[in-house]
N, C-alpha and C positions, 0 to 999 in steps of 0.2 A: 812371264808375259810382259808386254810393253806397258810402260806407265801411261797414265792419262796425260794428254797434251794440253798445254796452257798457252794462250796468247796473251801477252802483257802489253797493255796500251797506255802510254803516258808520255807527255811531251818533255818531261824532265829525265835526262839521262841518269841523274843521281837517283831519282825515285824508281826508275826502271831497274836499276842495279839492286836496290834494296828489296823490291818486290820479287825479283828473280831469285835472289839469295834465300828469301823466306820460303818461297815455293819449293826450291830444290832441297830444303831440309827434310822433306818427306819423299821417300823413294817411290811413292805411288804416283807422283806427278813429275813432269818434266816440262821445261819451257820450250815450246816448239818454235816460237817466233816472238819478236817484239815489234811494236809500232809506235811512232811518236805523234801521229795524227789519226783522226777518224777515217780519213780517206785511205791511209796506209793500212789501217785495221781491216777495212773491207777487202782490200787486195790479199792481205795475209789470211783472211777468213777463207777465201776460195782456194788459195794455194796450199795451206797447211791443215785445213779442216780440224781446228782444235775442238777439244771436248768441253772446254770451259774458258771463259775470257775474263780478265780483270780490266776494267775500263775507267780511266780518269774522266772527270766531268769537264774540266776546262782545258781545251786544246785549240790550237790554231786551225784554220781551214775548215775543219768539220769537228764540232765539239762532241762530247760523249753522248749527249742526248740524241743528236742527229745520227750518229753512228749506230746507237742502240736501235733506233727505229728502222734503219736500213738492215741491220742484222736480223731483226725479227721478221722482216719481209723476205729476205733472200735466203737465209740459212739459219733458222732459229737455233740458238745455242745459249746455254746458261751464261749469264753475264753478271759479274759481281762488280758493283760500282765502287770506286775509291773516292771518298768525299772529304772535303774540308769541313770545318765547323762554322764558317761564316754564315750569315743569314741567307745569302744567295745560294751558298753551297747546300744548305739543308733543304731549301725549297726545291732546288733542282734534283736533289737525291730522291725526295718524295715523288716528284714527277717521274723520275726514271723507274721507280718501283711500280708505278701505275702503268708505265709503258711496256713493262714486261721484264725488267731486270729481276734476277733471282733474289738478290740481297745486296747489302752494301757493307763496307767497313770504313772506319775513319783512317785517314792517312796518319803515319807516324808524326808525332809533334812533340812539343815540350810537355804536354799533358798525357800523351798516349805513346808508350814505348814501342819500339820495333818488335819486341818480343810479344807484347799483347796483340799487336796487329797480326803478327805471323800466326799465333794460335787461332785467332778469330778467322783469318783468311783460310787456313787449312781446314778448319771445321766447316766453313761454309762451302768450300769447294768439294769436300767429301759429301756433304748433303746434296749438292747439286748433281754430282755424277751418280749418286745412289737413288735419287728420286725417280720414281716410275716414269716411263716414257708415255705420258698422256697429257693432252692439253686440258686446261681448266676452262670453265665458261668465261668468256670475256666480260669485263665490267661494262654495265650498261648505264646510259645517262638516266637521270631521274624520270620516272614515269609520271603521267598526269594523275594517276590514282593507283593505289595498290590494293588488290583484292586477293585474299588467300586462295591458292589453287585448290582444286578438289582433293588433291593428295594431302594437303596440309590442313584440312578442316578438323582433324581429330588427332589425338596423341597416338602414335604407333610404336610398337616395339622396335628396338634398334635392329638394324640389319645385321646379318652375320658379318663378322670382321674377316675380310679377305686375308689370305695367308701371305700376301706380298710383303716384300722387305720394307721396313721403315727405318730411315737413318736415325742413329742416335750418336751422341757425343762419344768419341773414341772408337767408332766403327772403322774397320778396315774394308777397303774396297775390293770386291771380287775381281779376279783376273778378267781382262777385257774380253776374252773369248767366251766367258760365262755370263755376260750380261750385255744387253744392248745399250747403245749410247743414248742417254736421255735427251728428250726435247724439253722445251720450256713452254709455259702457257702462251696462248695467243696474245699478241700485243693489244693494248687498249688503244682506241682511236686517238690520234694525235691532237685533234681539236676537242677542247673541253666544251660541254654545253654551257650556255649562258646561265648564270645564277638567277633564280627567280627574284624579281625586284622586291617582293614583299612576302612574308610568311603570314598565312591566316592566323588570327589570334586563337589561342586555346582558352576555353571557357573556365578551366579550373587550374590555372598555373599555381604552383605552390602547394596544391593538395592532391594527393595521389594515394592509391591503394596498391599499385603494382610498381615494380622496379625491374629493369633489365640490366644484367651484368654480362659483359663479353670479354673473353680472353683470346689473344692470338699472338703469333710470332712471325716466323718466316712466311712471306706471302700475305701477311696481314693487311698492309696498306691497300692492296687491290681488293681483298675480300671485304674490308671495312667500307671501301668505296661503294661496292654494290649493296651491302647490307644497309648502310646508313642512307644512301640515296633512295632506296626502295621503301623506307619508312615514310608514312604520310605525315603531313604537317600537323594533323590533329591526333597524333599518336599519344595516348594518355598516360605515358610512363616515362620517367627519366631513364637515360641510358648511361651506364658507367662502363668505360672501356680501358682495358690494360693491353697495350701493344708493347712488346719487348723492343725498346729503342733507347739509345743513349740520350743524355740531356741535349736540349736545343732542337733535336729532330722532331720531337713530339709536338712542339708548337707549330712547326711548319706543316706537320701532318694534320693537326686540327684545323688550321687555316684552309688547307686544300680541301679537306672533307666538307668544311662549312660552305665552300663555294659550289659544291654539288648537291647540297642537302636542303630539304624543306625544313628540317629542324636546325636549331642553332648548335654549332659544334665549337667547343672551347677546350683549351688546355686547362685542366682543373687547377684551382688555387686553394691554398690553405684557408679553411673557414668559410668557403663559398657555399651559399645555400643551394640545395639541390631542388630543382624545379622541373615540372613537366615542360616539354618542348625543347629540352636541351640535352646534348650529348657531351659528357665530360670525359676527356682523354687524360689518363694518368701521365704526369710529367716524367720524362726520363730522369732516372736517378732517385726517384721517390716512390715509396709504396703509397697506394691510395686505398683508403677505407671509408666506409659509410659510418657516420656518427649521428647521434640525436641529441637535441637540446631544446627544452621547452616545447616539445611537440613538433619541432621542425627538424629536417634532416640536413646535414652539412658534410662537406668534404673534409677528411682528415688526412694529411700527408705526413710521412715520417721518413727518416733516413736510417731506419733499423737495418740490420744486416740483410744482404740478399737472400732470397729463398729460391731454391732450385736453380741457383746461379743467376737469379734475375732480381732487379729492382728498377721498375715496379714488377711485382709478382701477381699472377692471377690468383694463386692460392690465398694470398693475403687479402685481396679484395673479396673473394668469395667467402672467406672465413668471417669477415666483418658482417656479412649478411646473416650469419647464424643468430645474432642477437636480436633480430627483428622479425619474429614469426608473425607479427600482425600484418606485415607486408606480404603480398603475393610476389614471390621472387622468381624471376625467369633467368636462367643462365644459359650461356652459349659458349662453346669452345670451338675455335676455328683453326685453320692451318697453322702449323708451327712445329719446330723440333722439340723433343723432350716430352715432359709429362706435367708441366706446370698447370695447375688448375684442377686436375683430376681428383686429387685427394679431397679438396674442400668441396668440390661439386658432389662427391659421394656423400659427404657429411650433410650437405643440404638436402640431397635426395632422401637420405635416411630420416631427415626431419620432416619430410613431406612436401617439399616445394612442388609446384605444379609443372614446371618446365625445366628440362635439362637436355639441351640440344648439342649434338656433336656434328660437325660438318662431315659429309660423306667423302670417302676417299677420292672419288672421281673428280671432285672439284678442288681438292687440296693441292697446294704447291708441295707441301710436306705433310704427311699424314700422322706425324708423331703425337702431337697433343690430342687430337680427336681420338686416335686409336687408343691411347692410354685411358681416356675417359670411358670409352666403350668397354675395353677389357677389364677395367676395374668395377664395372657395373654402375658407373656414375651416370652415363648417358641413357636417358629414357627414349630419346628420339634421334634418328640419324637422317639428315636431310642434305641434299646438294645445296650449294651456296645460294643459288637463285631462288630457292624456296624458303629460306630461313626468315626473311622479313615478312612474307605473307603469313607464315606460321605464327610469328609473334603477334601480328595484327589479329589473328583469329583467337589467340588465347589470352591476350591482355584484356582486363576488365575495362569495358568502355562506359560503364555507369549508365547503361541504357535505361 
């Protein structure tokens, strides 16, 4: 069977050659065409109809973000962005993920070898073409108020897990005649809503009985956008987030989420006190754990070895919550490849936590992490993305 067709877009001839060579190391893929500008990419898209696209961010005439938006409008196709690690590059990468890019990789550099880039690129392209052909719910701007839906007012048993294929690391792609070409989620509107000028004060900052911990990976930035934007300003629990991302990108992620959120969103720092009204995003390259000192809770970061291939790891964060049964702990696993978080979520469920949510398949970009949580018996509740925030509002203790 014919291999999957890739369109490589980069204004550097040298970089195009590197990316093409990396792609063609795997016989499941072939480079159908190359382009050096966004405008050329749009022409190649219509002519060659690729199955997946690699896209540089910075190009003349039409940059990667502009091309991405046009691709999502004219012929939605999985796009993997190639990003540098400059501050502008990380910000633009996060924006691209929220505009519909499937995932991103860092370009080869003095700190990231071509071999590392090639492994990551092939893994992400495999996930892209294996992902089920279904759109996810678009990210919405912050609502004026959030009320739990009728469906989310009580804990429900998890839905049966569909038998559809979930990509895992090392998977081989089925022949093209045996599977349909995947589409990608609907694009996020290009215009960002204006950030609220002020957040209402929370009456009990620094004192809380509940805490929320969230883990996600591929597709996570868009999912986090919706989840965090939908939480109200008076949400009475801190939120700890692990998003699988390399160093520097998590700071840009936190800054962008903060611009959409009624809560304060920050990249977590060592020794930072955990307070109500704040969302803490684990920094890339560091595990994040909850610790206690003198009756107050703090962020603890470490460079311990990766878990499940990741640092930060969802399992590490969730495991740190095991030491604090006095807190009502609420856990959420959303879209992503692999199984990170499922093991520790199951331990917490066995300890009696009130909330263990897995995102439903129909809104996941990749169903791997939620599926693992469901199949292991860790997830007590399965909800589509747009209902998770309302469900958390309904179950977190509001000290009424």
